[in-house]
N, C-alpha and C positions, 0 to 999 in steps of 0.2 A: 500785337499786328493780328488782327481778327480774322479768320475764314473759315467759310464754310465749310464742315468735313466730309467729307461726301462717300465716306468708306471708299470698299475694293470695286473701281470702276471698268468696265468693261466694254468694252463694244467694238463693231469693225464701222467700215467708212460710213457718213450718212449722209446723207441726200443735200442736196444745195443746192440755193435759186439759181434764177435765171437772169437776174440783173444786165444789160449789156457792159460789155467788156469783164465780168466779172465772174465769179462762182464761186460763192462765199457760202458756207455752210446758215441753211436756216438758223441754230442755234445761236449762231455770233450777231450780236447788237455792232453794224458798225461807226466807231467817231470818228472817217474824217481822216485827211490826212495830215492830225496832229503831231506835233512834238512829242517824243518822249520823255517821258515823267519821269520826274527826279525821283529814287524810288522813296520810301519813309523815310525819316530818320530814323539810323541807325540799323536799318533793313535793306536789303541787296534785292535786283530787281534783271531778271535778264528776260532779254527780248529775241524772243523766238520770230528769226526772221524766213519767210517763203520768199523768196524773190522769184520766181519762174510765172512768168504768167500762166501755164497749164491750161490750153484752152479744153484740155479733156474734161476739167472739173476734179481732179481727181482729188482728197480730203485723208488727212491722219492727224490724227486725236493723241492729243497731248498728256501729260500724266506727271505727276512728282508721285515719285513711290514714297512713303513715308515710314518710320516705322510708327506713328499715332494713325495707319492709316495711310490711304494711297489719296492725292485729291487729283482731280480735272480741273486742267490750265485752259484745254481747251480744243477746238477745230484750226487747224492751221492749215489756210488756201492758197490757194496759187497767188502770189502780187498780195500778203497782207502782214502785218506783225502784229506780236500776239507778247502781253505783258506781263509776269508772275513777278510780285515780289516774295518777301519769304529771311528766315534770318539767316542772318549769317553761319555758313559752317559748309558742310560736304553733305550735300546734297545727290539723287539720283532721281533723273528722269526718262521715261519712258517712249517714245512713238511710234504708232501702232498705225498698219496699214494692211496690205496681207501677212501680216508675219511685226512681232517685236523688234528694237532696237533701243538702246539705252545708255549713256551718257555720267556719267559725276560730275558735276558742276561745286568745286571748292569756293563760295566767295565769302569776299571779307564786306565790312560793314559801309553804308553811303555809298556806296560804284554800282553801277548797270553793266552788264554784260548783255555778248547776243551769240546769240546761237544760233548757226543754218538748221533747219529744214529740208533734205536732200532726197530730192525722186528719185526712184531707181526701178527697174525693170520688175515684178515679179511674173509671177506661175497665170493668178487669174487676171488678180488688178496690181496696184499701184505697192514699192517698198518707198518704205523710208529708213532715212537715217542721217540722225545729227554732225555738226561741224560748227565743234567748239571754234568761235574767233579770237585769234590775239590781239593783246592789244596795238599791236605794229598796223595792222589792218581799223583802227577806227580812226575817225577823221579822216579817214580820204575819200576817192571818189565811188567808190561801189557803195561805202559808209553811206554817203549824203543821198545817194540815190534812194537806199535803204530809207529815210528817215520821210521818203513822199512817198509809201507804200501806204495800204488804207491801213487803220489800228482797228483790230475786232476784240470785243471782247465776250465772255458766257453771256447769256441771254437770260430770261427766266426759266424757259426750258431743258437748260443743260441737266439740271439736278433728278430730275424726274425722266431722260434719255436714260443719263447714269443706272437708273434704279431699274432702267427695264433689259438694260444690258450685259450687268455686272457679271452673267456663268460668262460668256465668250471670254470679255477682257481678263475676266482673274484664270479662261485657262489660257489665255494668251499669256499671259503673264508667270504662269506658273512655269510654264516649256519651252518659253522661249527668255526666260532669265535665266536658267539651272544651267540651258547653250550655252550663256551669253559669258557667262561667271566661268566658264570652265575651258573659253578662248586665250588663246594666247593674248589677244588684241586690249583682253579689257581687262589683262592683270598688266600690259605695259602702256598704254591710253593713259594720256593727264589728263584726257579732257579740259573742261576749264579752271584754270588757276586762279586764286586771288591775285597777279600781276595784271589779269586778261579785262580789267574794269576799267574801264573811264569815267 
């Protein structure tokens, strides 16, 4: 699977557009309310869901932290879905607002997984956490509502935005990942499990 390696990315909350009823980042391209794609053969897919309407327009940036360099997944805005294809195995993801939070995902081939992006209060701006969605939740009423959220993907300006923000994201990653790895929740959290796939 071919993905653009963007190096170590960083960034704070990004600007957003003011289209009626939504606050989607200007970095992202709107795909509409289309069905979630199947993962490429042999790969896995994670769908990052932000179900809250969030009229305040807060934005969360999402990254995959990898040994071969970190990858910018995109900007999660209220009432959106964001898809990310990857090789099967164990992956580490970071969500960044005022501070960073992390979650591991162990994924199996040809499966689709869901992870919620959950806003919470911060001191100066919103913070965010991941919530892994379990297999028994898929196919239910809440899951059906998620399929109606607008699908977004990175636009042509994502790479240049990442390059211009690399120092701030690297700082957050270094400081917050060190702290997260030292917490009890990081050691006992199961994250996403292979059997959570659809």
